[in-house]
ROGUDREN-56962 format. One record per residue: x, y, z of N, C-alpha, C in turn; residue number from 1. Coordinates in steps of 0.2 Angstrom, whole numbers, plus 5000, padded with zeros to 4 digits. Example, Ala and Ser with C-alpha at 12.3 -4.5 7.8 and 13.67 -1.06 7.14 Angstrom:
# residues 2
<site n_xx="5066" n_yy="4972" n_zz="5039" ca_xx="5062" ca_yy="4978" ca_zz="5039" c_xx="5066" c_yy="4984" c_zz="5039" n="1"/>
<site n_xx="5064" n_yy="4989" n_zz="5035" ca_xx="5068" ca_yy="4995" ca_zz="5036" c_xx="5064" c_yy="5000" c_zz="5039" n="2"/>
This chain:
# residues 139
<site n_xx="5302" n_yy="4783" n_zz="5245" ca_xx="5301" ca_yy="4785" ca_zz="5252" c_xx="5292" c_yy="4786" c_zz="5251" n="1"/>
<site n_xx="5290" n_yy="4784" n_zz="5256" ca_xx="5282" ca_yy="4783" ca_zz="5256" c_xx="5279" c_yy="4791" c_zz="5257" n="2"/>
<site n_xx="5274" n_yy="4790" n_zz="5256" ca_xx="5268" ca_yy="4797" ca_zz="5256" c_xx="5270" c_yy="4802" c_zz="5253" n="3"/>
<site n_xx="5276" n_yy="4803" n_zz="5247" ca_xx="5281" ca_yy="4809" ca_zz="5245" c_xx="5275" c_yy="4809" c_zz="5238" n="4"/>
<site n_xx="5273" n_yy="4816" n_zz="5236" ca_xx="5270" ca_yy="4816" ca_zz="5232" c_xx="5275" c_yy="4816" c_zz="5224" n="5"/>
<site n_xx="5272" n_yy="4811" n_zz="5222" ca_xx="5277" ca_yy="4812" ca_zz="5214" c_xx="5274" c_yy="4818" c_zz="5211" n="6"/>
<site n_xx="5279" n_yy="4821" n_zz="5208" ca_xx="5280" ca_yy="4824" ca_zz="5202" c_xx="5276" c_yy="4828" c_zz="5196" n="7"/>
<site n_xx="5272" n_yy="4831" n_zz="5197" ca_xx="5267" ca_yy="4831" ca_zz="5190" c_xx="5270" c_yy="4830" c_zz="5184" n="8"/>
<site n_xx="5265" n_yy="4826" n_zz="5181" ca_xx="5269" ca_yy="4825" ca_zz="5172" c_xx="5262" c_yy="4827" c_zz="5167" n="9"/>
<site n_xx="5265" n_yy="4833" n_zz="5164" ca_xx="5258" ca_yy="4835" ca_zz="5159" c_xx="5259" c_yy="4830" c_zz="5153" n="10"/>
<site n_xx="5254" n_yy="4829" n_zz="5149" ca_xx="5254" ca_yy="4825" ca_zz="5145" c_xx="5255" c_yy="4829" c_zz="5137" n="11"/>
<site n_xx="5259" n_yy="4826" n_zz="5133" ca_xx="5261" ca_yy="4832" ca_zz="5128" c_xx="5255" c_yy="4833" c_zz="5124" n="12"/>
<site n_xx="5251" n_yy="4829" n_zz="5123" ca_xx="5244" ca_yy="4828" ca_zz="5118" c_xx="5241" c_yy="4834" c_zz="5121" n="13"/>
<site n_xx="5242" n_yy="4835" n_zz="5128" ca_xx="5237" ca_yy="4839" ca_zz="5132" c_xx="5239" c_yy="4847" c_zz="5130" n="14"/>
<site n_xx="5245" n_yy="4847" n_zz="5131" ca_xx="5248" ca_yy="4853" ca_zz="5129" c_xx="5248" c_yy="4853" c_zz="5122" n="15"/>
<site n_xx="5248" n_yy="4851" n_zz="5117" ca_xx="5248" ca_yy="4852" ca_zz="5110" c_xx="5241" c_yy="4854" c_zz="5108" n="16"/>
<site n_xx="5236" n_yy="4850" n_zz="5110" ca_xx="5230" ca_yy="4851" ca_zz="5108" c_xx="5226" c_yy="4855" c_zz="5112" n="17"/>
<site n_xx="5229" n_yy="4858" n_zz="5116" ca_xx="5226" ca_yy="4863" ca_zz="5121" c_xx="5219" c_yy="4860" c_zz="5126" n="18"/>
<site n_xx="5219" n_yy="4855" n_zz="5127" ca_xx="5215" ca_yy="4850" ca_zz="5131" c_xx="5216" c_yy="4852" c_zz="5137" n="19"/>
<site n_xx="5211" n_yy="4851" n_zz="5142" ca_xx="5212" ca_yy="4853" ca_zz="5149" c_xx="5215" c_yy="4849" c_zz="5153" n="20"/>
<site n_xx="5219" n_yy="4848" n_zz="5158" ca_xx="5222" ca_yy="4844" ca_zz="5161" c_xx="5216" c_yy="4844" c_zz="5169" n="21"/>
<site n_xx="5219" n_yy="4841" n_zz="5173" ca_xx="5216" ca_yy="4840" ca_zz="5181" c_xx="5221" c_yy="4845" c_zz="5183" n="22"/>
<site n_xx="5217" n_yy="4849" n_zz="5190" ca_xx="5220" ca_yy="4854" ca_zz="5193" c_xx="5227" c_yy="4849" c_zz="5197" n="23"/>
<site n_xx="5227" n_yy="4844" n_zz="5198" ca_xx="5230" ca_yy="4840" ca_zz="5201" c_xx="5238" c_yy="4840" c_zz="5196" n="24"/>
<site n_xx="5237" n_yy="4840" n_zz="5192" ca_xx="5241" ca_yy="4838" ca_zz="5186" c_xx="5247" c_yy="4845" c_zz="5186" n="25"/>
<site n_xx="5242" n_yy="4851" n_zz="5188" ca_xx="5245" ca_yy="4858" ca_zz="5185" c_xx="5249" c_yy="4859" c_zz="5192" n="26"/>
<site n_xx="5248" n_yy="4855" n_zz="5199" ca_xx="5251" ca_yy="4857" ca_zz="5206" c_xx="5258" c_yy="4857" c_zz="5206" n="27"/>
<site n_xx="5262" n_yy="4862" n_zz="5207" ca_xx="5269" ca_yy="4863" ca_zz="5206" c_xx="5271" c_yy="4862" c_zz="5213" n="28"/>
<site n_xx="5276" n_yy="4858" n_zz="5214" ca_xx="5281" ca_yy="4856" ca_zz="5220" c_xx="5282" c_yy="4864" c_zz="5224" n="29"/>
<site n_xx="5281" n_yy="4864" n_zz="5230" ca_xx="5280" ca_yy="4869" ca_zz="5234" c_xx="5284" c_yy="4874" c_zz="5234" n="30"/>
<site n_xx="5292" n_yy="4872" n_zz="5231" ca_xx="5297" ca_yy="4875" ca_zz="5231" c_xx="5298" c_yy="4877" c_zz="5225" n="31"/>
<site n_xx="5295" n_yy="4875" n_zz="5219" ca_xx="5297" ca_yy="4877" ca_zz="5212" c_xx="5293" c_yy="4884" c_zz="5209" n="32"/>
<site n_xx="5296" n_yy="4887" n_zz="5206" ca_xx="5293" ca_yy="4894" ca_zz="5204" c_xx="5288" c_yy="4892" c_zz="5200" n="33"/>
<site n_xx="5281" n_yy="4897" n_zz="5200" ca_xx="5275" ca_yy="4894" ca_zz="5195" c_xx="5277" c_yy="4896" c_zz="5188" n="34"/>
<site n_xx="5277" n_yy="4892" n_zz="5184" ca_xx="5279" ca_yy="4893" ca_zz="5176" c_xx="5273" c_yy="4894" c_zz="5174" n="35"/>
<site n_xx="5272" n_yy="4900" n_zz="5167" ca_xx="5268" ca_yy="4901" ca_zz="5166" c_xx="5266" c_yy="4894" c_zz="5162" n="36"/>
<site n_xx="5259" n_yy="4894" n_zz="5162" ca_xx="5254" ca_yy="4888" ca_zz="5158" c_xx="5254" c_yy="4890" c_zz="5150" n="37"/>
<site n_xx="5256" n_yy="4884" n_zz="5146" ca_xx="5254" ca_yy="4884" ca_zz="5140" c_xx="5248" c_yy="4890" c_zz="5137" n="38"/>
<site n_xx="5249" n_yy="4892" n_zz="5132" ca_xx="5241" ca_yy="4895" ca_zz="5130" c_xx="5237" c_yy="4888" c_zz="5129" n="39"/>
<site n_xx="5231" n_yy="4891" n_zz="5130" ca_xx="5226" ca_yy="4885" ca_zz="5128" c_xx="5220" c_yy="4888" c_zz="5125" n="40"/>
<site n_xx="5219" n_yy="4885" n_zz="5119" ca_xx="5214" ca_yy="4887" ca_zz="5115" c_xx="5212" c_yy="4883" c_zz="5109" n="41"/>
<site n_xx="5207" n_yy="4885" n_zz="5105" ca_xx="5206" ca_yy="4882" ca_zz="5100" c_xx="5207" c_yy="4885" c_zz="5092" n="42"/>
<site n_xx="5213" n_yy="4881" n_zz="5088" ca_xx="5213" ca_yy="4884" ca_zz="5081" c_xx="5211" c_yy="4879" c_zz="5077" n="43"/>
<site n_xx="5205" n_yy="4883" n_zz="5073" ca_xx="5200" ca_yy="4879" ca_zz="5067" c_xx="5203" c_yy="4884" c_zz="5061" n="44"/>
<site n_xx="5204" n_yy="4878" n_zz="5055" ca_xx="5207" ca_yy="4880" ca_zz="5050" c_xx="5200" c_yy="4882" c_zz="5046" n="45"/>
<site n_xx="5199" n_yy="4888" n_zz="5043" ca_xx="5193" ca_yy="4891" ca_zz="5040" c_xx="5194" c_yy="4889" c_zz="5032" n="46"/>
<site n_xx="5197" n_yy="4893" n_zz="5029" ca_xx="5198" ca_yy="4892" ca_zz="5023" c_xx="5206" c_yy="4896" c_zz="5019" n="47"/>
<site n_xx="5206" n_yy="4896" n_zz="5012" ca_xx="5212" ca_yy="4900" ca_zz="5010" c_xx="5208" c_yy="4903" c_zz="5005" n="48"/>
<site n_xx="5212" n_yy="4908" n_zz="5002" ca_xx="5212" ca_yy="4912" ca_zz="4996" c_xx="5218" c_yy="4913" c_zz="4993" n="49"/>
<site n_xx="5217" n_yy="4913" n_zz="4986" ca_xx="5224" ca_yy="4914" ca_zz="4984" c_xx="5225" c_yy="4920" c_zz="4980" n="50"/>
<site n_xx="5229" n_yy="4923" n_zz="4982" ca_xx="5231" ca_yy="4933" ca_zz="4981" c_xx="5236" c_yy="4933" c_zz="4976" n="51"/>
<site n_xx="5237" n_yy="4938" n_zz="4973" ca_xx="5244" ca_yy="4941" ca_zz="4969" c_xx="5249" c_yy="4939" c_zz="4973" n="52"/>
<site n_xx="5250" n_yy="4941" n_zz="4983" ca_xx="5255" ca_yy="4938" ca_zz="4985" c_xx="5256" c_yy="4931" c_zz="4987" n="53"/>
<site n_xx="5249" n_yy="4927" n_zz="4986" ca_xx="5253" ca_yy="4921" ca_zz="4988" c_xx="5244" c_yy="4916" c_zz="4991" n="54"/>
<site n_xx="5246" n_yy="4913" n_zz="4995" ca_xx="5239" ca_yy="4909" ca_zz="4998" c_xx="5239" c_yy="4913" c_zz="5006" n="55"/>
<site n_xx="5230" n_yy="4916" n_zz="5006" ca_xx="5230" ca_yy="4916" ca_zz="5013" c_xx="5226" c_yy="4913" c_zz="5015" n="56"/>
<site n_xx="5229" n_yy="4911" n_zz="5023" ca_xx="5226" ca_yy="4905" ca_zz="5026" c_xx="5221" c_yy="4908" c_zz="5033" n="57"/>
<site n_xx="5216" n_yy="4908" n_zz="5032" ca_xx="5211" ca_yy="4911" ca_zz="5038" c_xx="5210" c_yy="4904" c_zz="5043" n="58"/>
<site n_xx="5213" n_yy="4907" n_zz="5050" ca_xx="5212" ca_yy="4903" ca_zz="5056" c_xx="5207" c_yy="4907" c_zz="5060" n="59"/>
<site n_xx="5203" n_yy="4904" n_zz="5064" ca_xx="5198" ca_yy="4906" ca_zz="5069" c_xx="5200" c_yy="4903" c_zz="5077" n="60"/>
<site n_xx="5201" n_yy="4907" n_zz="5080" ca_xx="5204" ca_yy="4905" ca_zz="5086" c_xx="5201" c_yy="4906" c_zz="5092" n="61"/>
<site n_xx="5199" n_yy="4902" n_zz="5096" ca_xx="5194" ca_yy="4902" ca_zz="5102" c_xx="5197" c_yy="4899" c_zz="5109" n="62"/>
<site n_xx="5198" n_yy="4904" n_zz="5114" ca_xx="5201" ca_yy="4902" ca_zz="5119" c_xx="5198" c_yy="4907" c_zz="5127" n="63"/>
<site n_xx="5200" n_yy="4905" n_zz="5131" ca_xx="5196" ca_yy="4909" ca_zz="5137" c_xx="5194" c_yy="4917" c_zz="5137" n="64"/>
<site n_xx="5200" n_yy="4920" n_zz="5131" ca_xx="5199" ca_yy="4929" ca_zz="5132" c_xx="5195" c_yy="4929" c_zz="5126" n="65"/>
<site n_xx="5195" n_yy="4928" n_zz="5120" ca_xx="5192" ca_yy="4928" ca_zz="5114" c_xx="5189" c_yy="4924" c_zz="5108" n="66"/>
<site n_xx="5185" n_yy="4926" n_zz="5104" ca_xx="5185" ca_yy="4922" ca_zz="5098" c_xx="5187" c_yy="4927" c_zz="5093" n="67"/>
<site n_xx="5190" n_yy="4925" n_zz="5089" ca_xx="5195" ca_yy="4930" ca_zz="5084" c_xx="5197" c_yy="4926" c_zz="5076" n="68"/>
<site n_xx="5199" n_yy="4930" n_zz="5072" ca_xx="5202" ca_yy="4926" ca_zz="5067" c_xx="5207" c_yy="4930" c_zz="5065" n="69"/>
<site n_xx="5212" n_yy="4926" n_zz="5060" ca_xx="5218" ca_yy="4928" ca_zz="5060" c_xx="5220" c_yy="4924" c_zz="5053" n="70"/>
<site n_xx="5224" n_yy="4929" n_zz="5047" ca_xx="5226" ca_yy="4927" ca_zz="5043" c_xx="5234" c_yy="4926" c_zz="5042" n="71"/>
<site n_xx="5236" n_yy="4920" n_zz="5037" ca_xx="5243" ca_yy="4919" ca_zz="5038" c_xx="5244" c_yy="4917" c_zz="5032" n="72"/>
<site n_xx="5249" n_yy="4922" n_zz="5028" ca_xx="5250" ca_yy="4920" ca_zz="5022" c_xx="5258" c_yy="4918" c_zz="5019" n="73"/>
<site n_xx="5255" n_yy="4913" n_zz="5016" ca_xx="5263" ca_yy="4909" ca_zz="5014" c_xx="5262" c_yy="4911" c_zz="5004" n="74"/>
<site n_xx="5270" n_yy="4913" n_zz="5002" ca_xx="5269" ca_yy="4918" ca_zz="4997" c_xx="5271" c_yy="4910" c_zz="4992" n="75"/>
<site n_xx="5267" n_yy="4913" n_zz="4986" ca_xx="5269" ca_yy="4908" ca_zz="4980" c_xx="5274" c_yy="4906" c_zz="4978" n="76"/>
<site n_xx="5278" n_yy="4908" n_zz="4979" ca_xx="5287" ca_yy="4905" ca_zz="4979" c_xx="5287" c_yy="4899" c_zz="4983" n="77"/>
<site n_xx="5286" n_yy="4901" n_zz="4990" ca_xx="5289" ca_yy="4893" ca_zz="4995" c_xx="5284" c_yy="4889" c_zz="4992" n="78"/>
<site n_xx="5280" n_yy="4888" n_zz="4987" ca_xx="5276" ca_yy="4881" ca_zz="4985" c_xx="5279" c_yy="4881" c_zz="4979" n="79"/>
<site n_xx="5281" n_yy="4885" n_zz="4974" ca_xx="5286" ca_yy="4885" ca_zz="4968" c_xx="5292" c_yy="4882" c_zz="4969" n="80"/>
<site n_xx="5294" n_yy="4883" n_zz="4976" ca_xx="5302" ca_yy="4880" ca_zz="4977" c_xx="5300" c_yy="4874" c_zz="4981" n="81"/>
<site n_xx="5296" n_yy="4872" n_zz="4980" ca_xx="5295" ca_yy="4865" ca_zz="4986" c_xx="5296" c_yy="4866" c_zz="4994" n="82"/>
<site n_xx="5296" n_yy="4871" n_zz="4996" ca_xx="5298" ca_yy="4874" ca_zz="5002" c_xx="5292" c_yy="4871" c_zz="5006" n="83"/>
<site n_xx="5284" n_yy="4872" n_zz="5003" ca_xx="5279" ca_yy="4871" ca_zz="5005" c_xx="5273" c_yy="4867" c_zz="5002" n="84"/>
<site n_xx="5271" n_yy="4863" n_zz="5005" ca_xx="5267" ca_yy="4856" ca_zz="5001" c_xx="5258" c_yy="4861" c_zz="5002" n="85"/>
<site n_xx="5255" n_yy="4861" n_zz="4996" ca_xx="5248" ca_yy="4864" ca_zz="4997" c_xx="5244" c_yy="4859" c_zz="5004" n="86"/>
<site n_xx="5245" n_yy="4853" n_zz="5006" ca_xx="5243" ca_yy="4848" ca_zz="5010" c_xx="5244" c_yy="4850" c_zz="5016" n="87"/>
<site n_xx="5249" n_yy="4852" n_zz="5017" ca_xx="5252" ca_yy="4854" ca_zz="5025" c_xx="5252" c_yy="4862" c_zz="5027" n="88"/>
<site n_xx="5251" n_yy="4865" n_zz="5022" ca_xx="5250" ca_yy="4872" ca_zz="5024" c_xx="5245" c_yy="4875" c_zz="5029" n="89"/>
<site n_xx="5238" n_yy="4873" n_zz="5030" ca_xx="5235" ca_yy="4873" ca_zz="5037" c_xx="5238" c_yy="4871" c_zz="5043" n="90"/>
<site n_xx="5240" n_yy="4865" n_zz="5044" ca_xx="5245" ca_yy="4863" ca_zz="5046" c_xx="5251" c_yy="4870" c_zz="5049" n="91"/>
<site n_xx="5253" n_yy="4869" n_zz="5044" ca_xx="5259" ca_yy="4876" ca_zz="5046" c_xx="5257" c_yy="4881" c_zz="5049" n="92"/>
<site n_xx="5253" n_yy="4885" n_zz="5046" ca_xx="5250" ca_yy="4891" ca_zz="5048" c_xx="5246" c_yy="4890" c_zz="5055" n="93"/>
<site n_xx="5245" n_yy="4883" n_zz="5058" ca_xx="5240" ca_yy="4882" ca_zz="5064" c_xx="5246" c_yy="4883" c_zz="5069" n="94"/>
<site n_xx="5251" n_yy="4879" n_zz="5066" ca_xx="5258" ca_yy="4878" ca_zz="5071" c_xx="5260" c_yy="4885" c_zz="5074" n="95"/>
<site n_xx="5262" n_yy="4890" n_zz="5068" ca_xx="5265" ca_yy="4895" ca_zz="5068" c_xx="5261" c_yy="4899" c_zz="5074" n="96"/>
<site n_xx="5254" n_yy="4901" n_zz="5073" ca_xx="5249" ca_yy="4903" ca_zz="5076" c_xx="5249" c_yy="4902" c_zz="5083" n="97"/>
<site n_xx="5251" n_yy="4896" n_zz="5084" ca_xx="5250" ca_yy="4893" ca_zz="5091" c_xx="5256" c_yy="4895" c_zz="5095" n="98"/>
<site n_xx="5262" n_yy="4895" n_zz="5091" ca_xx="5268" ca_yy="4897" ca_zz="5094" c_xx="5267" c_yy="4906" c_zz="5096" n="99"/>
<site n_xx="5265" n_yy="4910" n_zz="5091" ca_xx="5265" ca_yy="4916" ca_zz="5093" c_xx="5259" c_yy="4918" c_zz="5098" n="100"/>
<site n_xx="5254" n_yy="4915" n_zz="5097" ca_xx="5248" ca_yy="4917" ca_zz="5105" c_xx="5251" c_yy="4913" c_zz="5111" n="101"/>
<site n_xx="5255" n_yy="4907" n_zz="5110" ca_xx="5259" ca_yy="4907" ca_zz="5116" c_xx="5263" c_yy="4911" c_zz="5120" n="102"/>
<site n_xx="5266" n_yy="4915" n_zz="5114" ca_xx="5270" ca_yy="4921" ca_zz="5118" c_xx="5266" c_yy="4928" c_zz="5119" n="103"/>
<site n_xx="5261" n_yy="4927" n_zz="5116" ca_xx="5257" ca_yy="4934" ca_zz="5117" c_xx="5250" c_yy="4930" c_zz="5116" n="104"/>
<site n_xx="5246" n_yy="4928" n_zz="5120" ca_xx="5239" ca_yy="4926" ca_zz="5120" c_xx="5234" c_yy="4931" c_zz="5119" n="105"/>
<site n_xx="5237" n_yy="4937" n_zz="5120" ca_xx="5231" ca_yy="4943" ca_zz="5119" c_xx="5231" c_yy="4946" c_zz="5112" n="106"/>
<site n_xx="5235" n_yy="4942" n_zz="5108" ca_xx="5237" ca_yy="4947" ca_zz="5101" c_xx="5230" c_yy="4948" c_zz="5098" n="107"/>
<site n_xx="5230" n_yy="4953" n_zz="5095" ca_xx="5224" ca_yy="4956" ca_zz="5093" c_xx="5225" c_yy="4954" c_zz="5083" n="108"/>
<site n_xx="5221" n_yy="4951" n_zz="5081" ca_xx="5221" ca_yy="4950" ca_zz="5073" c_xx="5222" c_yy="4958" c_zz="5069" n="109"/>
<site n_xx="5228" n_yy="4957" n_zz="5064" ca_xx="5229" ca_yy="4963" ca_zz="5060" c_xx="5230" c_yy="4962" c_zz="5056" n="110"/>
<site n_xx="5234" n_yy="4964" n_zz="5051" ca_xx="5237" ca_yy="4962" ca_zz="5045" c_xx="5239" c_yy="4954" c_zz="5044" n="111"/>
<site n_xx="5241" n_yy="4952" n_zz="5038" ca_xx="5243" ca_yy="4946" ca_zz="5035" c_xx="5248" c_yy="4944" c_zz="5041" n="112"/>
<site n_xx="5250" n_yy="4939" n_zz="5044" ca_xx="5254" ca_yy="4937" ca_zz="5047" c_xx="5257" c_yy="4932" c_zz="5042" n="113"/>
<site n_xx="5265" n_yy="4934" n_zz="5040" ca_xx="5268" ca_yy="4930" ca_zz="5037" c_xx="5273" c_yy="4924" c_zz="5038" n="114"/>
<site n_xx="5272" n_yy="4918" n_zz="5035" ca_xx="5274" ca_yy="4912" ca_zz="5036" c_xx="5282" c_yy="4913" c_zz="5034" n="115"/>
<site n_xx="5287" n_yy="4913" n_zz="5037" ca_xx="5294" ca_yy="4913" ca_zz="5035" c_xx="5297" c_yy="4908" c_zz="5032" n="116"/>
<site n_xx="5303" n_yy="4908" n_zz="5030" ca_xx="5306" ca_yy="4902" ca_zz="5027" c_xx="5308" c_yy="4897" c_zz="5034" n="117"/>
<site n_xx="5308" n_yy="4901" n_zz="5040" ca_xx="5312" ca_yy="4896" ca_zz="5044" c_xx="5306" c_yy="4894" c_zz="5047" n="118"/>
<site n_xx="5300" n_yy="4895" n_zz="5048" ca_xx="5294" ca_yy="4893" ca_zz="5050" c_xx="5293" c_yy="4887" c_zz="5047" n="119"/>
<site n_xx="5293" n_yy="4887" n_zz="5039" ca_xx="5293" ca_yy="4882" ca_zz="5034" c_xx="5299" c_yy="4875" c_zz="5036" n="120"/>
<site n_xx="5304" n_yy="4878" n_zz="5037" ca_xx="5309" ca_yy="4874" ca_zz="5040" c_xx="5309" c_yy="4869" c_zz="5044" n="121"/>
<site n_xx="5306" n_yy="4873" n_zz="5051" ca_xx="5304" ca_yy="4870" ca_zz="5058" c_xx="5300" c_yy="4864" c_zz="5055" n="122"/>
<site n_xx="5294" n_yy="4868" n_zz="5051" ca_xx="5288" ca_yy="4863" ca_zz="5050" c_xx="5291" c_yy="4855" c_zz="5049" n="123"/>
<site n_xx="5297" n_yy="4856" n_zz="5043" ca_xx="5299" ca_yy="4851" ca_zz="5040" c_xx="5303" c_yy="4845" c_zz="5044" n="124"/>
<site n_xx="5307" n_yy="4849" n_zz="5050" ca_xx="5311" ca_yy="4847" ca_zz="5053" c_xx="5307" c_yy="4842" c_zz="5058" n="125"/>
<site n_xx="5302" n_yy="4846" n_zz="5061" ca_xx="5297" ca_yy="4842" ca_zz="5065" c_xx="5292" c_yy="4836" c_zz="5063" n="126"/>
<site n_xx="5292" n_yy="4837" n_zz="5057" ca_xx="5286" ca_yy="4830" ca_zz="5053" c_xx="5291" c_yy="4829" c_zz="5047" n="127"/>
<site n_xx="5297" n_yy="4826" n_zz="5048" ca_xx="5299" ca_yy="4823" ca_zz="5043" c_xx="5295" c_yy="4813" c_zz="5041" n="128"/>
<site n_xx="5297" n_yy="4812" n_zz="5036" ca_xx="5292" ca_yy="4807" ca_zz="5035" c_xx="5296" c_yy="4800" c_zz="5041" n="129"/>
<site n_xx="5291" n_yy="4795" n_zz="5042" ca_xx="5291" ca_yy="4790" ca_zz="5046" c_xx="5297" c_yy="4785" c_zz="5044" n="130"/>
<site n_xx="5299" n_yy="4785" n_zz="5037" ca_xx="5304" ca_yy="4781" ca_zz="5034" c_xx="5310" c_yy="4785" c_zz="5035" n="131"/>
<site n_xx="5311" n_yy="4792" n_zz="5035" ca_xx="5318" ca_yy="4795" ca_zz="5036" c_xx="5319" c_yy="4794" c_zz="5044" n="132"/>
<site n_xx="5314" n_yy="4795" n_zz="5049" ca_xx="5314" ca_yy="4794" ca_zz="5056" c_xx="5318" c_yy="4788" c_zz="5058" n="133"/>
<site n_xx="5316" n_yy="4782" n_zz="5054" ca_xx="5319" ca_yy="4776" ca_zz="5055" c_xx="5326" c_yy="4774" c_zz="5053" n="134"/>
<site n_xx="5326" n_yy="4777" n_zz="5046" ca_xx="5334" ca_yy="4778" ca_zz="5045" c_xx="5338" c_yy="4780" c_zz="5051" n="135"/>
<site n_xx="5336" n_yy="4785" n_zz="5052" ca_xx="5341" ca_yy="4790" ca_zz="5058" c_xx="5341" c_yy="4785" c_zz="5065" n="136"/>
<site n_xx="5336" n_yy="4781" n_zz="5065" ca_xx="5336" ca_yy="4776" ca_zz="5072" c_xx="5342" c_yy="4771" c_zz="5071" n="137"/>
<site n_xx="5343" n_yy="4770" n_zz="5065" ca_xx="5347" ca_yy="4763" ca_zz="5065" c_xx="5354" c_yy="4765" c_zz="5068" n="138"/>
<site n_xx="5356" n_yy="4759" n_zz="5070" ca_xx="5363" ca_yy="4760" ca_zz="5075" c_xx="5369" c_yy="4760" c_zz="5071" n="139"/>
């Protein structure tokens, strides 16, 4: 059918990394209900410090509302039990913080935000090795 606008498609990379998309890509069909846009901002890993409870990862968040810092805690036991890897910890914290900020963009920093066993399971499921992905893809 000529001259009909095509449905907008948002890129996964744009939504994931918070990059801006064109206004044309965000226009919904006239009869569609407007969906809440995904949280758009930048989460930057600042560093960590080891405490008695675990490793506290500091993340700097900048968005249209403000600039703030959050601290996320991964307990020592999660590393000892091989539920978390040191090299993945900043990415785990960043992902959790993005999910929390998507649900509540005006979240105010407070006490340490705990990374749960479920957060770590979700991360491992989303980031399985390429070898395991190929094995699953075989017919």
